[in-house]
Every structure is written in structure tokens, then in C-alpha cells.
BALOKOL-515209 format. One line per 10 residues: number of its first residue (from 1); their letters; for each residue x, y negated, z negated of N, C-alpha, C, O. Coordinates in nm, 2 decimals, decimal comma, always signed. Example, Ala and Ser with C-alpha at 12.3 -4.5 7.8 and 13.67 -1.06 7.14 Angstrom:
% residues 2
1> as> +1,32:+0,57:-0,78:+1,23:+0,45:-0,78:+1,32:+0,33:-0,78:+1,42:+0,33:-0,85 ~ +1,28:+0,22:-0,71:+1,37:+0,11:-0,71:+1,29:+0,00:-0,79:+1,34:-0,11:-0,80
END
This chain:
% residues 57
1> mniytvtlte> +8,41:-11,56:-7,45:+8,47:-11,65:-7,57:+8,47:-11,63:-7,73:+8,39:-11,70:-7,78 ~ +8,56:-11,54:-7,82:+8,50:-11,55:-7,96:+8,54:-11,61:-7,95:+8,63:-11,64:-7,87 ~ +8,49:-11,71:-8,10:+8,48:-11,79:-8,17:+8,52:-11,82:-8,33:+8,42:-11,80:-8,41 ~ +8,65:-11,86:-8,40:+8,65:-11,74:-8,56:+8,60:-11,92:-8,61:+8,62:-12,02:-8,54 ~ +8,53:-11,93:-8,74:+8,53:-11,95:-8,81:+8,62:-11,95:-8,91:+8,64:-11,84:-8,97 ~ +8,74:-12,10:-8,98:+8,84:-12,00:-9,13:+8,78:-12,15:-9,25:+8,78:-12,27:-9,26 ~ +8,73:-12,02:-9,32:+8,74:-12,19:-9,39:+8,84:-12,11:-9,52:+8,83:-12,00:-9,56 ~ +8,94:-12,20:-9,58:+8,98:-12,17:-9,70:+9,00:-12,18:-9,85:+9,06:-12,28:-9,89 ~ +8,97:-12,14:-9,89:+8,96:-12,13:-10,04:+9,11:-12,28:-10,06:+9,21:-12,30:-9,99 ~ +9,07:-12,36:-10,18:+9,12:-12,48:-10,18:+9,29:-12,42:-10,28:+9,39:-12,50:-10,29
11> derkvlyelt> +9,31:-12,26:-10,34:+9,38:-12,19:-10,34:+9,52:-12,17:-10,21:+9,64:-12,19:-10,20 ~ +9,43:-12,14:-10,13:+9,48:-12,10:-10,00:+9,55:-12,25:-9,94:+9,68:-12,27:-9,92 ~ +9,42:-12,36:-9,92:+9,50:-12,49:-9,89:+9,60:-12,52:-10,00:+9,63:-12,63:-9,97 ~ +9,68:-12,49:-10,12:+9,74:-12,53:-10,17:+9,89:-12,43:-10,09:+9,96:-12,50:-10,02 ~ +9,92:-12,32:-10,10:+9,98:-12,24:-10,10:+10,05:-12,28:-9,93:+10,17:-12,28:-9,91 ~ +9,92:-12,31:-9,83:+10,00:-12,36:-9,73:+10,06:-12,47:-9,74:+10,13:-12,49:-9,65 ~ +10,07:-12,58:-9,86:+10,10:-12,63:-9,84:+10,21:-12,75:-9,91:+10,24:-12,87:-9,91 ~ +10,27:-12,57:-9,99:+10,35:-12,59:-10,11:+10,48:-12,54:-9,98:+10,60:-12,58:-9,98 ~ +10,43:-12,42:-9,86:+10,54:-12,39:-9,83:+10,52:-12,52:-9,72:+10,55:-12,44:-9,63 ~ +10,51:-12,60:-9,67:+10,54:-12,73:-9,61:+10,68:-12,79:-9,65:+10,76:-12,84:-9,58
21> lkgkrdsqqi> +10,67:-12,77:-9,83:+10,75:-12,91:-9,92:+10,87:-12,78:-9,90:+10,97:-12,81:-9,83 ~ +10,87:-12,68:-9,93:+11,02:-12,59:-9,98:+11,00:-12,53:-9,82:+10,90:-12,49:-9,75 ~ +11,19:-12,53:-9,77:+11,25:-12,54:-9,66:+11,35:-12,43:-9,65:+11,47:-12,41:-9,60 ~ +11,22:-12,33:-9,73:+11,30:-12,23:-9,69:+11,24:-12,04:-9,59:+11,27:-11,92:-9,58 ~ +11,13:-12,15:-9,53:+11,08:-12,14:-9,44:+11,14:-12,10:-9,30:+11,26:-12,13:-9,28 ~ +11,05:-12,03:-9,17:+11,10:-12,01:-9,02:+11,04:-12,14:-9,01:+10,95:-12,16:-9,09 ~ +11,09:-12,27:-8,90:+11,03:-12,35:-8,92:+10,94:-12,34:-8,77:+10,93:-12,45:-8,71 ~ +10,88:-12,22:-8,72:+10,75:-12,19:-8,69:+10,67:-12,22:-8,77:+10,58:-12,30:-8,75 ~ +10,70:-12,13:-8,89:+10,57:-12,04:-9,04:+10,56:-12,21:-9,07:+10,45:-12,23:-9,12 ~ +10,64:-12,33:-9,05:+10,61:-12,43:-9,17:+10,53:-12,51:-9,04:+10,43:-12,54:-9,09
31> lnalillivi> +10,52:-12,55:-8,90:+10,49:-12,57:-8,84:+10,34:-12,57:-8,82:+10,27:-12,67:-8,81 ~ +10,30:-12,42:-8,83:+10,21:-12,37:-8,75:+10,08:-12,38:-8,92:+9,96:-12,37:-8,91 ~ +10,20:-12,41:-9,06:+10,10:-12,42:-9,20:+10,05:-12,59:-9,18:+9,95:-12,64:-9,24 ~ +10,14:-12,67:-9,07:+10,07:-12,79:-9,11:+10,01:-12,81:-8,97:+9,98:-12,93:-8,93 ~ +9,99:-12,72:-8,91:+9,87:-12,77:-8,79:+9,71:-12,67:-8,86:+9,62:-12,66:-8,78 ~ +9,69:-12,62:-8,95:+9,62:-12,56:-9,00:+9,57:-12,69:-9,09:+9,45:-12,73:-9,09 ~ +9,69:-12,74:-9,17:+9,62:-12,85:-9,31:+9,58:-12,91:-9,23:+9,45:-12,91:-9,23 ~ +9,67:-13,02:-9,10:+9,61:-13,10:-9,06:+9,51:-13,08:-8,99:+9,46:-13,17:-9,05 ~ +9,41:-13,04:-8,91:+9,27:-12,92:-8,84:+9,19:-13,01:-8,96:+9,13:-13,12:-8,95 ~ +9,25:-12,88:-9,11:+9,13:-12,83:-9,23:+9,12:-13,07:-9,21:+9,02:-13,14:-9,18
41> kvngmltiqp> +9,25:-13,11:-9,23:+9,17:-13,22:-9,34:+9,12:-13,32:-9,18:+9,17:-13,43:-9,18 ~ +9,08:-13,32:-9,11:+9,03:-13,35:-8,92:+8,84:-13,37:-8,93:+8,76:-13,46:-8,93 ~ +8,85:-13,21:-8,94:+8,75:-13,13:-8,89:+8,69:-13,06:-9,08:+8,58:-13,01:-9,09 ~ +8,72:-13,06:-9,14:+8,68:-12,97:-9,30:+8,67:-12,80:-9,30:+8,67:-12,72:-9,39 ~ +8,66:-12,79:-9,18:+8,71:-12,68:-9,12:+8,78:-12,65:-8,98:+8,78:-12,72:-8,87 ~ +8,83:-12,51:-9,02:+8,88:-12,44:-8,91:+8,85:-12,36:-8,81:+8,83:-12,25:-8,84 ~ +8,84:-12,40:-8,67:+8,75:-12,33:-8,57:+8,87:-12,27:-8,49:+8,97:-12,34:-8,49 ~ +8,87:-12,13:-8,42:+9,01:-12,08:-8,36:+8,94:-11,99:-8,26:+8,86:-11,89:-8,27 ~ +8,99:-12,04:-8,18:+8,93:-11,99:-8,05:+9,03:-11,87:-8,02:+9,12:-11,91:-8,09 ~ +9,09:-11,73:-7,94:+9,13:-11,70:-7,97:+9,23:-11,74:-7,74:+9,17:-11,80:-7,66
51> mkrshvs> +9,32:-11,71:-7,72:+9,43:-11,71:-7,63:+9,34:-11,58:-7,59:+9,33:-11,48:-7,66 ~ +9,26:-11,61:-7,43:+9,34:-11,50:-7,34:+9,47:-11,49:-7,20:+9,51:-11,54:-7,10 ~ +9,48:-11,37:-7,28:+9,68:-11,32:-7,23:+9,64:-11,31:-7,09:+9,54:-11,25:-7,06 ~ +9,73:-11,35:-7,01:+9,71:-11,41:-6,86:+9,87:-11,31:-6,86:+9,98:-11,32:-6,92 ~ +9,82:-11,22:-6,75:+9,93:-11,14:-6,69:+9,98:-11,21:-6,56:+9,90:-11,26:-6,47 ~ +10,14:-11,21:-6,57:+10,20:-11,24:-6,45:+10,29:-11,12:-6,42:+10,36:-11,04:-6,47 ~ +10,23:-11,15:-6,30:+10,28:-11,02:-6,17:+10,37:-11,11:-6,06:+10,43:-11,06:-5,96
END
């Protein structure tokens, strides 16, 4: 399984934060930005593990 560590610059974090303040985005984009910001605040960095795609037959 691949694990990706994502580090955001201060400017990138600022863009995510500003995205959450403006209500002119899709709600899913706002939620994704909030999740990224919370994980980074708690862990100091972001580690992403890609999801395995399951095939339903």
C-alpha cells in the first residue's frame, strides 16, 4: 500500500482556510478543505493512504 506524505506551505494553508470562509464553493470542497486543515493541525503534517477500489459484482 502506498502512503503519501503531503506538506503544505503557509500560502497553501491560507488558501484552504479562505476557501472555508467563503460560501461560494461546493459543500464537498469546503468539507475536504476543513478535513485537511484539521488533520494538519493535529498531526503537523498530512499522510494520505490511497483507498483500494472494491468491485461489486
